[in-house]
C-alpha positions in Angstrom: 8.9 12.5 -22.3 7.0 14.8 -24.8 4.6 14.1 -27.6 4.6 15.7 -30.6 2.5 18.8 -29.8 5.0 19.4 -26.6 3.3 18.2 -23.9 4.5 15.7 -21.5 2.8 12.3 -21.3 0.8 11.6 -18.6 1.6 7.9 -18.2 5.1 9.0 -17.7 4.5 12.1 -15.4 2.2 10.0 -13.2 4.9 7.2 -13.4 7.3 9.8 -11.7 5.1 11.7 -9.7 4.4 7.8 -8.5 8.0 6.6 -7.5 8.5 9.9 -6.2 5.9 9.8 -3.9 6.6 6.0 -3.0 10.0 6.8 -2.2 9.3 10.0 -0.2 6.3 7.4 1.9 8.9 5.0 2.0 11.6 7.0 3.4 9.1 8.6 6.0 7.6 4.7 7.2 11.4 4.0 7.8 11.7 7.1 10.3 9.8 5.5 12.6 10.7 1.9 12.1 7.6 0.8 9.1 8.4 0.3 6.0 5.2 0.1 2.9 5.2 -3.8 3.3 5.0 -3.7 7.3 2.1 -0.9 7.4 0.2 -2.7 4.2 0.4 -6.4 6.6 -0.2 -4.4 10.3 -3.2 -2.2 7.9 -4.5 -5.8 6.8 -4.2 -7.5 10.2 -6.1 -4.9 12.0 -8.9 -4.9 10.0 -9.1 -8.0 8.9 -7.9 -9.3 12.6 -9.1 -12.9 11.3 -7.1 -12.7 7.9 -5.4 -15.9 7.3 -2.0 -16.2 4.8 -4.3 -16.6 1.9 -6.2 -13.5 2.5 -3.9 -11.5 3.8 -1.7 -11.9 0.5 -4.3 -11.4 -1.7 -5.1 -7.5 0.1 -1.3 -6.6 0.3 -0.9 -7.4 -3.8 3.2 -9.0 -1.9 2.8 -13.0 -3.0 4.9 -16.3 -2.0 8.3 -16.0 -1.1 8.6 -12.1 -0.3 4.9 -12.0 1.7 7.1 -15.1 4.2 10.1 -13.4 4.5 8.0 -10.3 5.6 6.0 -12.5 8.1 8.5 -13.9 9.3 10.7 -11.0 10.0 8.0 -9.1 11.8 7.4 -12.1 13.8 10.6 -12.5 14.5 10.1 -8.9 15.9 7.9 -10.0 18.1 5.1 -7.9 15.8 2.7 -10.8 15.5 2.2 -14.7 15.8 1.6 -17.5 13.1 0.0 -20.5 13.5 -1.3 -23.7 11.4 -5.5 -23.7 11.4 -6.2 -27.1 12.9 -9.2 -27.5 10.5 -6.3 -26.9 7.9 -3.1 -27.4 8.4 -1.8 -25.8 5.5 -3.3 -22.1 5.9 -1.9 -19.6 8.8 -3.4 -17.8 11.0 -1.6 -14.6 11.7 -2.7 -12.5 14.7 -0.8 -9.0 15.9 1.3 -9.3 19.7 0.9 -6.3 21.7 4.1 -5.1 20.2 2.4 -5.2 16.9 -0.5 -3.5 18.0 2.1 -0.4 19.4 4.1 -0.8 15.6 0.7 0.2 14.1 -0.2 2.7 15.9 3.3 4.3 15.0 3.1 3.4 11.5 -0.3 4.6 11.5 0.3 8.2 12.1 3.1 8.5 10.1 0.6 7.6 7.6 -1.6 10.1 8.3 1.2 12.6 8.6 2.3 11.8 5.3 -1.2 12.0 4.2 -1.7 15.2 5.3 1.8 16.5 4.0 0.7 15.9 -0.1 -2.8 17.3 1.1 -0.8 21.0 2.0 -2.1 23.5 -0.1 -5.0 21.6 -1.9 -8.4 22.5 -1.2 -10.9 20.0 -0.9 -12.5 20.6 -4.1 -9.3 20.4 -6.2 -8.8 16.6 -3.8 -11.9 15.6 -5.1 -11.2 16.2 -8.7 -8.0 14.8 -8.4 -9.4 11.6 -7.5 -11.8 12.2 -9.8 -9.1 11.7 -12.5 -7.5 9.5 -11.1 -10.4 6.9 -11.3 -10.7 8.2 -15.0 -7.1 7.3 -16.0 -7.5 3.9 -14.1 -11.0 3.0 -16.1 -9.3 4.6 -19.4 -6.0 2.0 -18.5 -8.0 -0.9 -19.0 -10.7 -0.1 -21.3 -10.5 -2.6 -24.1 -10.0 -0.4 -27.5 -8.0 -1.5 -30.5 -7.9 2.7 -31.3 -6.8 5.0 -28.5 -9.6 7.6 -28.5 -8.5 10.9 -30.1 
């Protein structure tokens, strides 16, 4: 999509790149038996081993039945255990199993390799500027203005 000056809209370009990179990342993780939800759940449980299901949902950004579906599948695959919190039976506590620890390392290695692939050909300065640009785009997107800036 182009604006009247013939320039591509940054939002559309960002969306297209995001979708493309996301699909490529999914394929990269699938090759080692993972997925984005599995990676995010494993990473969260590794960095916050005492996370309960509510905290996990907030950290991963997956809610309700979708999170429950992923956790049940991961439990069935032997990657984690779930048990009710003895002090609050409505809360599930999760813990990685040894198989889950191995899966974490496998998927982490794939994620690190994918990140290195994305960074190929970019200098440190380019990567730093890109991060600044992305932060500014995020801030602009959430700015509460009645009129867009020229």
